[in-house]
Structure formats: structure tokens, C-alpha cells
C-alpha positions in Angstrom: -6.0 76.1 78.8 -5.5 75.5 75.0 -6.6 72.1 73.7 -5.2 71.0 70.3 -7.1 67.7 69.8 -9.8 65.6 71.6 -9.8 61.8 71.0 -13.1 60.0 71.6 -15.0 56.9 70.4 -16.8 58.2 67.3 -19.8 56.0 68.2 -20.4 57.8 71.4 -20.7 61.4 70.4 -23.4 62.5 72.8 -24.5 65.9 73.7 -21.6 66.6 76.0 -19.0 65.6 73.4 -20.7 67.7 70.8 -20.7 70.7 73.2 -17.0 70.1 73.9 -16.3 70.0 70.1 -18.3 73.2 69.5 -16.8 75.0 72.6 -13.2 74.3 71.6 -13.8 74.5 67.9 -11.9 71.3 67.5 -12.7 68.3 65.3 -12.9 65.1 67.3 -10.5 62.6 65.6 -9.9 58.9 66.0 -6.4 58.3 64.7 -3.0 59.8 65.2 0.5 58.9 63.9 4.0 60.1 63.7 7.3 58.4 62.9 7.6 57.0 66.4 4.0 56.9 67.6 0.8 55.5 66.1 -2.8 55.0 67.3 -5.2 52.7 65.5 -8.9 52.7 66.3 -10.5 49.3 65.9 -13.8 50.2 67.5 -16.7 48.3 66.1 -19.6 50.5 65.1 -22.4 47.9 64.8 -23.0 47.3 68.5 -25.4 49.3 70.5 -24.4 47.7 73.8 -22.4 50.2 75.8 -19.7 47.6 76.6 -19.3 46.3 73.1 -19.2 49.9 71.8 -16.1 50.5 73.9 -13.0 52.0 72.3 -10.6 49.5 71.0 -7.3 51.2 70.5 -3.9 49.9 69.5 -1.0 52.2 70.0 2.6 51.7 69.2 5.5 53.6 70.5 8.9 52.9 69.0 7.6 49.5 67.8 6.2 48.5 71.1 2.4 47.9 70.8 -0.4 48.0 73.3 -3.9 46.8 72.7 -6.6 48.5 74.8 -9.9 46.6 74.6 -12.3 48.5 76.9 -15.2 46.3 78.0 -15.7 44.4 74.7 -17.2 40.9 74.7 -16.4 37.7 72.7 -18.8 38.9 70.0 -16.6 42.0 69.3 -13.4 40.0 69.6 -14.7 37.6 66.9 -15.5 40.6 64.6 -12.0 42.1 64.8 -9.9 38.9 64.5 -8.8 39.8 60.9 -7.3 43.1 62.1 -3.6 43.5 63.0 -4.1 42.8 66.7 -0.7 41.4 67.6 0.6 43.4 70.5 3.3 43.2 73.2 0.8 44.3 75.9 -2.9 43.5 76.1 -5.2 45.4 78.5 -7.6 42.6 79.2 -11.2 43.5 78.4 -13.9 44.1 81.0 -11.8 43.7 84.1 -11.1 40.1 83.3 -14.7 39.1 83.0 -15.4 35.7 81.5 -17.3 37.3 78.7 -14.1 38.2 76.8 -10.4 37.5 76.3 -11.2 34.2 74.7 -8.5 31.8 73.4 -9.0 32.6 69.7 -8.5 36.3 70.5 -5.4 35.6 72.7 -3.9 33.5 69.9 -4.4 36.4 67.5 -3.0 39.1 69.8 -0.1 37.0 71.1 0.6 39.3 74.0 3.9 39.1 76.0 2.0 40.6 78.9 -1.6 41.0 80.0 -2.8 43.8 82.3 -6.1 43.5 84.1 -7.5 46.6 85.6 -9.6 45.4 88.6 -10.5 46.5 92.1 -9.7 44.3 95.1 -12.6 42.1 96.2 -15.0 43.7 93.8 -18.7 42.6 93.8 -18.4 41.0 90.4 -15.7 38.6 91.3 -13.4 39.9 88.5 -11.1 38.7 87.2 -12.9 35.4 86.4 -11.1 32.1 87.0 -11.8 31.2 83.4 -9.9 34.3 82.1 -7.0 33.6 84.4 -6.9 29.9 83.3 -6.8 31.0 79.6 -3.9 33.4 80.3 -2.1 30.7 82.3 -2.7 28.0 79.7 -1.1 30.2 77.0 1.8 31.1 79.3 0.9 34.8 79.2 2.2 36.6 82.3 -0.6 38.8 83.8 -0.6 41.7 86.2 -3.6 42.8 88.3 -4.0 46.4 89.4 -5.6 45.0 92.6 -2.4 43.1 93.4 0.3 44.9 91.5 -1.1 48.5 92.0 0.2 51.0 89.4 1.7 49.4 86.3 3.7 51.6 83.9 6.1 51.3 81.0 9.2 53.2 80.1 9.9 53.1 76.4 12.8 54.2 74.3 13.7 53.6 70.6 15.8 50.5 71.7 14.1 49.1 74.8 11.0 48.8 77.0 10.8 48.3 80.7 7.7 47.5 82.8 7.4 48.6 86.4 4.8 47.8 89.1 4.3 48.4 92.8 3.7 44.9 94.2 
């Protein structure tokens, strides 16, 4: 199967990633853009913690933006507050853990919707009550994969629709 590009967190190039890069003779890149689609990589390089080194990607399609925050903590959120974070959809960090998605970050992102990827009755108690309270306090509608199942978006140049299986 031909592969034209591989996108990965440039902080996490381990042996497997280097082997993939060598095998396919492809350069691993971190940004992509066209007239209707753009990806920005806001990943912070200074953190050695695996969660804080998570990919932070903002992608825009026809002007609709999505911020994907991996498992970052408040420490990383504070470091990236000066970046253009405002997005229509926020994928809440670390399954809604109380270690992230703090009020200052939410004020900067200003999401219209928040998505929390989380398993039903998980052993960590995610999402945390604190994270849910912050979203509710700021009147941000949120969707949980444990409750709403698959969540997807249909996007055209003039509109966006969100669907979920509740």
C-alpha cells in the first residue's frame, strides 16, 4: 500500500517511528495546509512527561476549527495560552481528568462544543466532576463518548453538522 505522508509528534520519534520513516522513505512532517484544510501543531517540546508531550493539533476545515489536546495538563495549557487556540470544537484533554481543561484555557479556546473521549465506568472516574463543572459554568455543551457513543461532524464550505448516537 503506498503511503505519501506520515504525521507524528516530532518529540516522540522512537525506534519504531524511525524504522517506519526509513522503510517508507518518507519524511515525517508536522504540518499540512491547503486552501480548505489546515493543521497546526502546537505540541510543546520541553516536557518529558508522556502525557504533557501529547500531540496538540488544531485543524481547520472550511473555517471550522477543532483543537485536539491529547493528555496535556494545566502546565502545558498555560504554556500555549498565547497561541491561536480559539476553536469551534475542543477535544477535552486527558479524558476529562481534573488535571486539565482549566478555566483560563477554556476562556482562550472559547469552544462551542466539547468532546470528552471516555470509557463508561472507567477505573479513574473520568471525566472528573471539576471538569464537568467548569464546562457547565461556561455554558459549553459537552458530549461524552461513554454516553453519546460515536460523535462525528459533516462539514461543507457553508455549514457544519454534528451527529452522535445517544
